[in-house]
N, C-alpha and C positions, 0 to 999 in steps of 0.2 A: 491603537493596536487593533489588529484584526485576527480572526481565526478563519480557517476554511473548513466547512462542514457540508457534506453532500455536494461538493463542487460549487458551493456558494460562499462568497466572501462576506463575513459578518463583522461589523464594527463592534469593538468592546470598549465601553466607556469606563474610566477609572473613577470609582467613588470612594474617596478616602476620608473626606471631612465628615463631621458628625451629621450634618443635615443630609448630605448625599447618601450616607448609609441608612439614615433613618427613613427617608422617603423611598429610596430604591426605585422599584417599579410600581409602587402603589399608585392607584388612580390612573394608570396609563392604559390606553387602548392602542391597538395596531402596533405592537412593539416589534421593531425591525432591527434591534441591536441587543447586545448583551452588556452586563455590567460586571466589573471586577470589584469584589469586596475583600480587602486584605484584613488579616487578624480578626476573623469573624468565626465564632464557634457554632453559631446556629443562625437560621433565617426563618422567616415566616412568609406566608403568601396572603395574609390578611389584607383586604382592600385592593387586591390585584384583580383585574378584570379579564385575565387570560390565563390559560394553563402555561406553565413554565417548564423548560428543561434546565436542570441545575447540574453543574459540574463542580464537584468539590476537588480542590487540588491542595498539595502541600506547599511549603515555602519555595520549593524548587520547581513548581508547576507540574509535578507528577500527579496524574489523575488518581484520586483515592476512591471516588464513587461517582456514579452518574445516576441522576434521578430524571426519568423521562415523564413528560406530560403531568406535572404536579398541579393539582387543582387548587383553586383559591381556598383560603382558610385552613391551610396546613402548616405544621411546624416541622422543620428539619433540624435535627441536632447533630 
């Protein structure tokens, strides 16, 4: 799956298994893709080495909220 943002095509990886959701983007550098986490009520940026842009969507992929440039060691509920 891909999204287009600022005329850039960005790959979205689907992380639905326990380990995929648990690890997410932790310990990653130079992230050039996004991840999709379904059935997820909150996320954290502990052990992330980069600021993240987070898009929260509902089950129909309608955007609920956008968090830009979230720094490491934050919790989003």
